[in-house]
C-alpha positions, 0 to 999 in steps of 0.5 A: 453670521448671515455673511458666512454662507455667502463667504463660503459659497461665494463666487471666489470660493467657487472659482477656487474650487474649480481650480482645485478640481482642475489640479485633481484632473491634471494629477490623473495621468501621474496617478494612473502611471503610479498605480500601474507601478504600485500594482506591479510591485505588489505582485500584479494586484489591481491597485485601484481595488485597494485603498491602501495601494491607491494611497501609496500610488497617490504619494508616488505620483507627486514626485512624478508631477514635481519633475514635470513641474521643472518645465519652463512652461509650467510657471506661465500656465500656473500663473494664468490659472491663478490670476483667473481663478484664485483672486491673487493680484496680478502684480504679485505673480511673475511674468513669463517663463522661469529664468533660473533654477530657483524659480523653476524649483518654486514653480515645481513646488507649486505644481506639486502642491496644486495637483496634490491638494486638488486630487484630495479635494476632488476625491472628497467632492466626488465621494462625500456628497452622495453619502451625505444625501443618503444620510439626509434622506435616511429617515424617509426610506426603509430600503436605505435603513435596511441596507449596509452602506458607509463606514462607522458613523457615516453609514446607514446604521446611524441613528435615524434622527442623527443621520440627517445631522451627520449628512449636513455636517458632511456637506459643510465639511466638504465646503470648508475643506474646499474653501480652506484649501483654496485660501491656502493655495491663494496665500502660497501662490505669491510665494511660489509663483511670485517674481524672483530677484532675477525676474525683478532685475530683468523686469527693471532692465526691460522697463529702463530700456523701454523708458530710454527708447521712449525718452529718445522718441520724445527728444526727437519730437521736441527737437524737430517740432520745436525748432521748426516752429521757432524757425517758421515763426521767425521766417514768417515774421521777417517776411511779413515785415518786408512784404512790400519792400523786398519780394525776393527775401519774401520768396526765400523766406516762404521757400525756407518755410516750405522746406522746414515744414516738409522735413519736419512732417517727414520726421514727425510721421516717422516717429509717430509711425513707430509709436502707432505700431507699438514697437518703440524698440525700432526707434533706432531705425527711424530716419534722423538728420546728421551733420554730414547730410543736413547741417548746411540745410539747417544753417541755410533755413536759419539764415532765411529768417533774417538771423545773422549766423556765422558758422565755423566748421573743423571736421578734423583729419578726414575733412568731412563730417561723413567720417564721423560715427553715425550716432555721434553725427546724429546726436550732434545735429540735434544738439546744434538744432536745439541750440539754434532753437533756444537762440531763436526763441530767447536770444537777439543779435548774431549767433556764432557757431563753431563745430570742431573735431579736436584732441582735448588737453591731456589727450594729445599723446593717446590721440583721443578725439572729441567733437566740440560744439560751441554756440554763443549769442546775446540774450534778448532783453526781457520785457518787464512783466505787467502788474500782477503778472508773473514772468513766464519761463520755459520748461527747459526740456530742450537743454535737458534733452541735449544733455541726455543726448551727450550723456549717451555718448559719454559727453557733456553739455554746458549752457548758461550766461557767458560774458555779455551773452549766452553760451552752449557748449557740448563735448562728445567723445569720438575715440582715437584718430590721427591729428586734426587738419586745418579748418574746412572753412567758415560760412555766413 
């Protein structure tokens, strides 16, 4: 019982009351316009001087408000007001302008309801408190008892000892009316201003697109940094082992380390710049290495660490990797880079790489081309774990990222044991073209 006054006059109820007063104020232009029309229709009578005509004008103002409620900006403005004043959870309300006519009609219904209820509560809040004060002080004033004010029970002709009770009841009725109307609007807000199926679909598509872009940025960071750390570690280890016996190799290894780190810092800075700017949608604008421009450097830096690497390249009819589609060249480079990183971290012995553009079996007649990447290497022997120590495994993010890259182009990646070693094989569709030419050559 003690909690009732607090609930009836709490901060949330007061804010909802203000929200209703705001709705009443917003209805005033419609009401004034309707009063002019009603007055003209009634023979030039002042509609404001008649309660009946004012009531008719109020009813006529609601359709006018409903029409303007179809404007796209009505819903975001209403949602902002509801979140700030009605205590409705934000996730229960829609974001942005209405995308369909169904959503606009719902927003119009809310707009009309808010303004209509707000006008009634505003009128009651303005008219009832003065009369309640008169009734409460009636026993204390002979002047008030001698005047003729009010209507029926709510008048100065009421019994002297009953009038204060009626005044307090009138004030309580105003509070209950405002609280009840506020609770009703808060309950209906998610129904009329909540997201529609189209809103949910658009939000899901937006989240999916944002997640896809962020996943791509994560793959770029993983591939660039992971490969650089693997290559630099091997190059530094190889240089340390022959520091005294082969200064020339050490210089080559240090130069490779310098080149690797410089390139990786550039790529890292570009990706972090996009994240810092808060615009991941610009990820496609970030500079990325390609087969045409960067494959030879990648192979040279890998060999600089002392790794035996044979590479066979078949660019296809064009005879040059530069003729590949830009996205295929970029994703293929990253797949090769991840394969080399995986081989350097977990493999031993020589690495054999073959990259070719060819027409797979079953597509000889339609000329469908495919970029195939095959990389094999023997696995490194795994040391036996110490007593009480579990064998450590990698998280597999690199190979999963390579598979995602291929899937974006409609291709696939297969990785696993093959004969006496490990094989990574990727296939990326390229579209239609003439038959391929002989291999450009092989490198060591």
